[in-house]
C-alpha positions in Angstrom: 36.4 -43.7 -25.0 37.1 -39.9 -25.5 35.0 -37.6 -23.4 32.3 -35.9 -25.6 31.1 -32.4 -25.0 28.3 -30.2 -26.3 29.0 -26.8 -27.7 27.3 -23.9 -25.9 26.5 -22.1 -29.1 24.8 -25.2 -30.5 22.7 -25.6 -27.3 21.7 -21.9 -27.5 20.7 -22.3 -31.1 18.5 -25.4 -30.2 16.8 -23.6 -27.3 16.2 -20.5 -29.3 14.5 -22.5 -32.1 12.3 -24.2 -29.5 11.4 -20.8 -27.9 10.5 -19.1 -31.2 9.2 -22.2 -33.1 10.9 -20.8 -36.2 14.4 -21.1 -37.8 13.9 -17.6 -39.2 13.0 -15.9 -35.9 15.8 -17.9 -34.1 18.2 -16.5 -36.6 16.9 -12.9 -36.1 17.3 -13.3 -32.3 20.9 -14.8 -32.6 22.0 -12.5 -35.4 22.5 -15.4 -37.9 21.0 -16.4 -41.2 18.4 -19.1 -41.4 20.9 -21.4 -43.2 23.4 -20.9 -40.4 20.8 -21.8 -37.8 19.9 -25.0 -39.8 23.5 -26.0 -40.0 24.1 -25.5 -36.2 21.1 -27.6 -35.4 22.3 -30.3 -37.8 25.7 -30.3 -36.1 24.0 -30.8 -32.7 21.8 -33.6 -34.0 24.8 -35.3 -35.5 26.7 -35.0 -32.2 23.7 -36.6 -30.3 22.9 -39.1 -33.1 19.1 -38.3 -32.9 16.7 -35.7 -34.3 15.6 -32.9 -32.1 12.9 -31.4 -34.4 10.4 -32.8 -37.0 10.4 -30.3 -39.9 8.0 -29.9 -42.8 7.4 -26.9 -45.1 4.5 -25.8 -42.9 5.4 -26.9 -39.3 8.1 -27.4 -36.8 7.7 -29.7 -33.8 10.1 -30.8 -31.1 10.7 -34.5 -30.9 10.7 -36.6 -27.7 14.5 -36.5 -27.7 14.3 -32.7 -28.0 11.9 -32.6 -25.0 14.4 -34.6 -23.0 17.2 -32.2 -23.9 15.4 -28.8 -23.5 15.4 -28.7 -19.7 19.1 -29.6 -19.2 20.0 -27.3 -22.1 18.3 -24.4 -20.4 20.1 -25.2 -17.1 23.5 -25.4 -18.8 22.9 -22.0 -20.6 21.7 -20.4 -17.4 24.7 -21.5 -15.4 27.0 -20.5 -18.3 25.5 -17.1 -18.7 25.5 -16.4 -14.9 29.2 -17.4 -14.8 30.1 -15.1 -17.7 28.1 -12.3 -16.1 29.9 -12.8 -12.7 33.4 -13.1 -14.1 33.4 -10.9 -17.2 30.6 -8.4 -16.9 30.1 -7.5 -13.2 29.5 -3.9 -14.1 26.6 -4.3 -16.4 24.3 -1.4 -15.7 21.3 0.6 -16.8 17.6 0.7 -16.2 15.0 -1.7 -17.6 11.2 -1.0 -17.7 9.2 -4.2 -17.2 5.4 -4.6 -17.4 3.8 -7.7 -15.9 0.3 -9.0 -14.9 -0.2 -8.7 -11.2 -1.0 -12.3 -10.4 2.1 -13.5 -12.3 4.3 -10.9 -10.6 3.0 -11.9 -7.2 3.5 -15.7 -7.7 6.4 -16.3 -9.9 8.5 -13.2 -10.9 10.0 -11.8 -7.7 12.6 -14.6 -7.3 13.4 -14.4 -11.0 14.1 -10.7 -10.9 15.9 -11.0 -7.5 18.4 -13.4 -9.0 19.1 -11.1 -11.9 19.6 -8.0 -9.7 21.8 -10.0 -7.3 24.1 -10.9 -10.2 23.9 -7.3 -11.6 23.6 -4.9 -8.7 24.0 -1.8 -10.9 20.9 -2.6 -12.9 17.8 -0.7 -12.0 14.4 -2.4 -12.6 11.2 -0.5 -12.9 8.3 -3.1 -12.7 4.7 -2.1 -13.4 1.8 -4.4 -12.8 -1.4 -4.0 -14.8 -4.0 -5.9 -16.9 -2.6 -7.6 -20.0 -4.5 -5.4 -22.5 -3.4 -2.3 -20.8 0.2 -3.6 -20.7 0.0 -4.3 -24.4 -1.3 -0.8 -25.2 1.5 0.9 -23.2 4.1 -1.5 -24.7 3.2 -0.4 -28.2 3.4 3.3 -27.0 7.0 2.6 -25.9 6.5 2.7 -22.2 8.2 -0.7 -21.6 11.4 -2.4 -22.7 10.0 -5.9 -21.8 6.4 -7.0 -21.1 5.0 -10.3 -19.9 1.4 -10.8 -21.1 -1.3 -13.4 -20.8 -2.6 -15.1 -23.9 -4.4 -18.1 -25.2 -2.1 -21.0 -26.1 -1.3 -21.4 -29.8 -2.5 -17.9 -30.6 -0.3 -15.1 -31.8 2.7 -17.4 -31.7 4.6 -15.0 -33.9 4.7 -12.4 -31.1 7.0 -13.0 -28.2 8.4 -16.1 -26.5 6.2 -18.4 -24.4 7.8 -18.6 -20.9 5.0 -20.2 -18.9 1.9 -22.3 -19.3 -0.5 -23.8 -16.8 -4.2 -24.7 -16.5 -6.9 -22.2 -15.4 -9.5 -23.3 -12.8 -12.6 -21.9 -11.1 -11.9 -20.9 -7.5 -14.5 -20.6 -4.7 -14.6 -20.3 -0.9 -15.7 -23.9 -0.6 -17.5 -26.5 -2.7 -20.9 -25.8 -1.2 -20.6 -22.1 -2.0 -20.0 -22.9 -5.7 -23.2 -24.9 -6.1 -26.9 -24.1 -6.8 -26.6 -20.6 -8.2 -29.3 -19.5 -10.7 -26.6 -17.1 -12.0 -22.9 -17.7 -11.4 -21.5 -14.8 -9.3 -18.2 -13.8 -10.7 -15.3 -12.0 -8.9 -13.3 -10.3 -11.7 -10.8 -7.6 -12.6 -12.1 -4.6 -14.5 -12.3 -4.8 -18.3 -10.1 -5.4 -20.2 -9.1 -8.7 -18.5 -8.1 -12.0 -20.1 -9.4 -14.2 -17.3 -12.7 -12.2 -17.1 -13.2 -12.7 -20.8 -12.3 -16.4 -20.6 -14.8 -17.0 -17.8 -17.7 -15.2 -19.4 -17.2 -16.8 -22.8 -17.0 -20.3 -21.3 -20.2 -19.8 -19.4 -21.9 -18.3 -22.4 -20.8 -21.3 -24.5 -22.5 -23.7 -22.2 -25.6 -21.5 -21.7 -25.0 -21.0 -18.0 -26.3 -17.6 -16.7 -23.8 -15.4 -14.8 -23.5 -12.0 -13.2 -20.6 -9.8 -12.1 -20.8 -9.8 -8.3 -17.5 -8.1 -7.4 -14.9 -6.1 -9.4 -11.5 -5.4 -8.0 -8.4 -3.9 -9.5 -6.1 -6.0 -7.3 -5.6 -9.7 -6.8 -5.7 -9.3 -3.0 -9.1 -7.6 -3.3 -10.5 -10.4 -5.5 -9.3 -13.1 -3.2 -10.8 -11.3 -0.2 -14.2 -11.3 -2.0 -14.0 -15.0 -2.8 -13.1 -15.8 0.8 -16.2 -13.8 1.9 -18.3 -16.0 -0.4 -19.3 -13.2 -2.7 -18.6 -15.2 -5.8 -16.1 -17.3 -7.8 -13.0 -16.2 -9.7 -10.6 -17.7 -12.3 -6.9 -18.3 -11.5 -4.0 -20.4 -12.7 -4.0 -23.7 -10.8 -0.8 -23.1 -8.9 -2.1 -19.7 -7.7 -5.1 -21.1 -5.8 -4.3 -20.0 -2.2 -4.7 -22.0 0.9 -8.2 -21.8 2.2 -9.9 -21.6 -1.2 -10.7 -24.6 -3.5 -10.7 -25.2 -7.2 -14.1 -26.4 -8.5 -15.5 -27.3 -11.9 -17.7 -30.2 -13.0 -19.2 -30.7 -9.5 -20.5 -27.1 -9.6 -21.7 -27.4 -13.2 -19.0 -25.1 -14.5 -17.4 -25.4 -17.9 -13.7 -26.4 -18.3 -11.3 -23.5 -19.0 -8.4 -23.4 -21.5 -4.9 -23.3 -20.3 -3.3 -19.9 -20.0 0.3 -19.0 -21.0 2.6 -16.1 -20.4 4.6 -14.6 -23.3 7.6 -12.3 -23.1 7.8 -9.4 -25.7 10.8 -7.3 -26.3 10.7 -3.7 -27.6 12.6 -2.8 -30.8 16.1 -1.4 -30.2 16.4 -3.1 -26.9 19.5 -2.3 -24.8 22.1 -5.0 -24.0 21.0 -4.8 -20.4 17.3 -5.3 -21.2 18.2 -8.1 -23.6 20.2 -9.9 -20.9 17.2 -9.6 -18.5 15.0 -11.1 -21.2 17.3 -14.0 -21.7 17.4 -14.5 -17.9 13.6 -14.6 -17.7 13.2 -17.0 -20.6 15.9 -19.4 -19.2 14.7 -19.2 -15.6 11.0 -19.8 -16.3 11.8 -23.0 -18.2 8.9 -24.9 -16.7 6.4 -22.9 -18.6 8.1 -23.3 -22.0 
């Protein structure tokens, strides 16, 4: 039997459709028409002998076969693009301004950015950490080339590419300190803050009284307050540090929606910034 291979361009088309949830937006990102994107996807589906998306006039959903392919496809593209960068574009240079929420920058982004700067040592990154709504305001004022922002899943899907998703949990010093409060003491960031809003709205919806016990502009400050037993905070599950615990039903607290991180690109993006955007999207495949 002849060895069968998959075309890199077809895989890139497939991944871009999955990232944007739209043939039109995939075409805009890849510089192709919608019909060309549809044709490329059909070629890939014909090569594999199975459908990768379920399409209707109003929706586009990835199939189980597509879910199986998306991870390996991202890995192939990441290795391919890194090889091209190393062999053909070692002198890629320029500065890129990136805005990112502090907690995500602390937990997940350093290794991603380090890998990019190692492959492209002439690129200068300027990374700013702030609250999501502040980042969005500054992004629209032209202060950033790329911005990573927190958002509710399934909302504003027309803006940006989802790169990460994980559940939010209530975090306390221990299970005992989370119980028997007449009003739930909250450790939060200043307004505007996505997690602060998510916490207070969830408590209001179940009729549970609450109060702001401690406000900190930094993640380290918030965690110190929780460790001291001053109140509870909200974090992504994987960011619960050693020594603190995730609590919910046993403390009479409401469940929280998942959070997701989306990557937005400024208009007129430089080639260097666009390459960093593609690197971030490909590397953070687990949240997609």
